[in-house]
PLY file of the C-alpha trace (Angstrom):
ply
format ascii 1.0
element vertex 235
property float x
property float y
property float z
element edge 234
property int vertex1
property int vertex2
end_header
-1.91 19.69 -20.86
0.31 19.08 -17.93
0.62 15.44 -16.93
1.69 16.35 -13.43
1.26 19.44 -11.18
2.46 19.85 -7.68
1.32 23.12 -5.99
2.92 24.13 -2.63
3.49 20.46 -1.80
5.17 19.58 1.47
5.79 16.14 3.18
6.63 15.62 6.82
7.42 12.09 8.20
6.29 11.68 11.81
9.00 10.90 14.34
9.38 7.29 15.31
9.16 6.02 18.93
12.34 5.07 20.63
13.03 2.19 22.96
13.00 2.63 26.77
12.63 6.18 28.17
14.20 8.04 25.21
12.04 10.72 23.78
10.34 10.26 20.43
12.59 10.98 17.43
11.95 14.38 15.77
9.69 14.58 12.73
11.50 15.01 9.44
10.27 17.41 6.56
11.25 15.81 3.25
9.75 18.39 0.95
9.20 22.09 1.63
6.46 23.94 -0.47
7.48 22.36 -3.81
5.64 23.71 -6.89
6.27 22.10 -10.15
4.59 21.23 -13.54
5.57 18.59 -15.93
4.07 18.72 -19.43
2.93 15.86 -21.67
5.80 14.34 -23.48
8.68 15.63 -21.36
11.69 13.60 -20.22
12.65 14.88 -16.84
15.48 13.81 -14.57
15.29 14.63 -10.83
18.77 14.86 -9.21
20.28 15.96 -5.97
22.26 14.61 -3.13
21.03 11.71 -0.82
18.34 12.93 1.48
17.31 15.83 -0.74
13.75 14.50 -1.22
14.02 12.98 -4.69
12.31 9.58 -3.95
9.63 11.28 -1.76
8.81 13.71 -4.65
8.53 10.74 -6.99
6.34 8.73 -4.58
3.93 11.71 -4.25
3.91 12.30 -7.95
2.94 8.60 -8.47
0.31 8.78 -5.69
2.21 6.13 -3.62
2.40 8.59 -0.81
0.06 11.53 0.15
1.46 14.93 0.72
1.19 16.58 4.16
0.04 19.77 2.44
-0.58 21.17 -0.98
-2.08 19.99 -4.24
-1.27 17.13 -6.56
-2.97 16.90 -10.06
-2.55 14.13 -12.53
-3.97 15.10 -16.01
-5.89 17.80 -14.13
-7.44 15.45 -11.63
-6.86 16.40 -7.95
-5.12 13.22 -6.85
-4.03 14.33 -3.38
-7.58 14.16 -1.95
-9.01 11.06 -3.62
-9.87 7.93 -1.57
-7.48 4.94 -1.86
-9.72 2.93 -4.24
-9.66 5.83 -6.67
-6.08 6.43 -6.40
-5.42 2.65 -7.26
-7.49 3.10 -10.43
-5.49 6.19 -11.40
-2.22 4.43 -10.90
-3.39 1.46 -12.92
-4.58 3.57 -15.77
-2.16 6.45 -15.93
1.24 5.55 -14.35
3.94 2.93 -14.97
6.64 2.41 -12.36
10.24 1.21 -12.66
12.47 0.75 -9.54
16.05 0.08 -8.97
15.54 -3.38 -7.60
13.04 -4.43 -10.36
10.33 -5.83 -8.04
9.57 -8.81 -10.23
7.72 -11.85 -8.87
10.21 -14.63 -8.63
7.84 -17.48 -9.54
6.48 -15.80 -12.68
7.95 -15.81 -16.15
8.96 -12.53 -17.82
5.80 -12.47 -19.83
3.58 -13.08 -16.80
5.47 -10.45 -14.76
4.64 -7.94 -17.48
1.07 -9.08 -17.74
0.49 -8.35 -14.03
0.37 -4.58 -14.79
-2.96 -5.20 -16.59
-4.60 -7.16 -13.77
-6.33 -4.11 -12.22
-7.75 -2.96 -15.59
-9.91 -6.08 -15.94
-8.21 -7.18 -19.03
-8.82 -10.97 -19.76
-5.90 -13.24 -19.14
-5.22 -14.18 -22.72
-5.23 -10.54 -23.81
-2.88 -9.65 -20.91
-0.32 -12.30 -22.06
-0.60 -11.25 -25.70
-0.04 -7.61 -24.92
2.84 -8.57 -22.61
4.51 -10.61 -25.26
4.31 -7.74 -27.77
5.96 -5.32 -25.29
8.65 -7.76 -24.37
9.47 -7.98 -28.08
9.65 -4.18 -28.19
12.35 -4.23 -25.42
14.24 -7.11 -27.16
13.31 -9.87 -24.93
10.89 -11.97 -27.01
13.39 -14.84 -26.73
13.34 -14.62 -22.89
9.59 -14.43 -22.34
9.43 -17.86 -20.70
12.28 -17.27 -18.28
11.89 -16.45 -14.54
13.83 -13.54 -13.01
16.54 -15.83 -11.54
17.36 -16.92 -15.09
17.75 -13.30 -16.32
20.62 -10.89 -15.92
20.16 -7.71 -14.04
19.81 -5.71 -17.28
17.22 -8.18 -18.59
15.29 -7.99 -15.37
15.17 -4.10 -15.75
14.08 -4.38 -19.28
11.22 -6.72 -18.07
10.34 -4.07 -15.50
10.27 -1.27 -18.18
8.01 -3.54 -20.41
5.73 -4.03 -17.39
5.56 -0.14 -16.98
4.89 0.22 -20.78
2.24 -2.44 -21.28
-0.70 -0.37 -20.24
0.38 2.63 -22.38
0.41 4.93 -19.37
0.58 8.70 -19.64
3.71 8.74 -17.62
6.51 6.40 -16.55
8.10 7.11 -13.19
11.47 5.47 -12.60
13.50 5.55 -9.37
17.29 4.97 -9.94
16.58 2.56 -12.87
20.36 2.14 -13.66
21.51 2.11 -10.05
21.98 -1.72 -9.91
23.30 -2.21 -13.46
26.74 -2.18 -15.13
27.49 0.59 -17.64
26.43 -1.30 -20.78
23.11 -2.40 -19.28
22.58 1.04 -17.93
22.93 2.58 -21.34
20.37 0.04 -22.74
17.89 1.17 -20.10
18.53 4.86 -20.98
17.92 4.07 -24.64
14.75 2.32 -23.92
13.40 5.11 -21.73
14.38 7.71 -24.27
12.55 5.59 -27.01
9.43 5.33 -24.95
9.59 9.13 -24.48
10.07 9.64 -28.20
6.72 7.90 -28.74
5.06 10.53 -26.58
5.03 9.10 -23.04
6.22 11.43 -20.25
9.17 10.00 -18.42
10.29 11.17 -14.91
13.39 9.69 -13.53
15.08 9.95 -10.14
18.77 9.44 -10.67
22.37 9.92 -9.53
23.55 8.71 -13.01
24.94 11.64 -15.12
24.26 9.67 -18.24
20.58 9.53 -17.42
20.49 13.25 -16.61
22.24 13.96 -19.97
19.50 12.09 -21.82
16.68 14.02 -20.21
15.21 17.19 -21.73
15.00 18.90 -18.28
16.98 18.31 -15.10
15.28 19.29 -11.82
17.83 19.61 -8.90
16.64 19.25 -5.34
18.42 20.27 -2.24
17.12 20.00 1.40
13.61 19.24 0.08
13.39 22.29 -2.15
13.83 22.82 -5.91
17.15 24.37 -6.43
17.13 24.48 -10.26
15.01 23.28 -13.26
11.63 23.85 -11.72
10.32 25.81 -14.63
9.53 24.00 -17.87
11.61 25.10 -20.91
0 1
1 2
2 3
3 4
4 5
5 6
6 7
7 8
8 9
9 10
10 11
11 12
12 13
13 14
14 15
15 16
16 17
17 18
18 19
19 20
20 21
21 22
22 23
23 24
24 25
25 26
26 27
27 28
28 29
29 30
30 31
31 32
32 33
33 34
34 35
35 36
36 37
37 38
38 39
39 40
40 41
41 42
42 43
43 44
44 45
45 46
46 47
47 48
48 49
49 50
50 51
51 52
52 53
53 54
54 55
55 56
56 57
57 58
58 59
59 60
60 61
61 62
62 63
63 64
64 65
65 66
66 67
67 68
68 69
69 70
70 71
71 72
72 73
73 74
74 75
75 76
76 77
77 78
78 79
79 80
80 81
81 82
82 83
83 84
84 85
85 86
86 87
87 88
88 89
89 90
90 91
91 92
92 93
93 94
94 95
95 96
96 97
97 98
98 99
99 100
100 101
101 102
102 103
103 104
104 105
105 106
106 107
107 108
108 109
109 110
110 111
111 112
112 113
113 114
114 115
115 116
116 117
117 118
118 119
119 120
120 121
121 122
122 123
123 124
124 125
125 126
126 127
127 128
128 129
129 130
130 131
131 132
132 133
133 134
134 135
135 136
136 137
137 138
138 139
139 140
140 141
141 142
142 143
143 144
144 145
145 146
146 147
147 148
148 149
149 150
150 151
151 152
152 153
153 154
154 155
155 156
156 157
157 158
158 159
159 160
160 161
161 162
162 163
163 164
164 165
165 166
166 167
167 168
168 169
169 170
170 171
171 172
172 173
173 174
174 175
175 176
176 177
177 178
178 179
179 180
180 181
181 182
182 183
183 184
184 185
185 186
186 187
187 188
188 189
189 190
190 191
191 192
192 193
193 194
194 195
195 196
196 197
197 198
198 199
199 200
200 201
201 202
202 203
203 204
204 205
205 206
206 207
207 208
208 209
209 210
210 211
211 212
212 213
213 214
214 215
215 216
216 217
217 218
218 219
219 220
220 221
221 222
222 223
223 224
224 225
225 226
226 227
227 228
228 229
229 230
230 231
231 232
232 233
233 234
């Protein structure tokens, strides 16, 4: 089964108003009629120059944004037309997210940051923390479970973010430039973690400028000007 399907998906951002008597800024089309399928268990890297639509594609794939047109299916479910409440439930159950800037809660420890991913599943607090501690051990941070983000290195923060994405055992992990803020050694650790998660059967979709991330992926999709230039067909 395909984890993700996009069929003739487009996305246009409305033009923003300008100050004074200047006319409204023109609308910008970020994606043009993109059709794409990603199968269960793939490791896919999405690459392309800045402004090519990579992050927009990832946001639509993760139901963080709605397309302007076309169809989005997650595990066969038509996600593009669901109400917000149902989309939130799908995200909580099926998708883990990793971002360049980590997005950890400053006042929470590493274990409690990871446990937040299970809040919307109705998991009891003790079970959330137990599952979070287990996943932190999997990413090599059991000894840092009680530390807050300010007490962790950038690489450790990103490993916490990956643990948070993993803890609910999602069908797919979506990562936006996960090595972009890290030094080379920490970046390689993150790549190895994502590859390990994928090796256990989770689909991994990564937006990246990092050639090492692209080299680790099983398929590279290249975007240009909001269109798929290469890699759109699964191998």
